[in-house]
N, C-alpha and C positions, 0 to 999 in steps of 0.2 A: 172201197175195195182194199184189201190187204195186198201185200206184195205177191207177185207171181213167182213161180219157181225160177231159180237161176239156171240159165242155159249155158253150157260150156262147149265151145267149139275148138277143135284141134286143126292143125294144118293151116293156121292163119299166118301166112307170110307177111312181111311188111307191105309188099305190093297189094296183097289181098285186103289187108286192113285199110290201106289207103282207098281202095275201091269201095269198101264198105262205108267208110266215113263220107265219101263223096255221094254215094247213092242214098245214104240215110238223110243227108241234108237236102238233096234234090227231091226225094220222094216223100219225106215226112216233115221236113223243116227242122228236124232235130240236129243240132250241130254237135258232133263228137270231136273234141279236141284233146290231144294228149293221150297218154296210155291208160289213164284212169280218170274217172269223174262221174258227174251226173249232169243231165240236161233235161229240160222239160219243154213241152209245147202243148197247148190246148188241154191242159189237165193231165197229160200223160208224162210221167217222169221215168227216165231210163238211167240205169247205173251200168257202167262198163269197167272192165279191168282187162287190159291187153298185156300179155307177156311176150315180147318179141323173141326172147331167147328160147322159150318153150313153145312158141308159136301157138299159144292158146288165147282164147278170148271168152270172157264171161260177160253175159248180158242179162240184165234183170229189169223188169218193169216193177218199180217200187210204188207207183201210184197211178191210178187211172179213174176216170168217171165210172160210176156204178154200172152204166149200160154198156161198157166195153169189157168183155170177158178176157181172162188170162189166155184162154184157148185162142182167141182171135189175135191177141197181141203176140203170143209166142209163135203162132203160125206166120204172122207178118215178119217177125224176126228171122225165122227159118228161111222164108222166101228170100229175104234180103241177103242173108249169108250164102244161100245156094246160088244167087245170081252173080256172085263174084267168083271167078275161077281161081 
C-alpha cells in the first residue's frame, strides 16, 4: 500500500498531545516520542509532526499491510484525536 493522505489537526495543546501519545501507545502499541518522527508496529508505519507553537499535529500512515485500508487507519487516527479533549 502506498501512503495514506496526511491528516492535519489544529488545537493540539501540549496537554492534548501528551494525551494522544499515551493513548496511542496504550491502544496501538505505537510509541510516539518527540515532536516529530516515525514509528511502526505490526507492519503499520506512522509519521508525525507536532508544532506546539502553532498547536498543529500532522499524522500520516506511510506503510500498512495490503489488507488494511487508508480509510480504516485514518478513521482510527481521528477516533484517537477525538478521544483527547
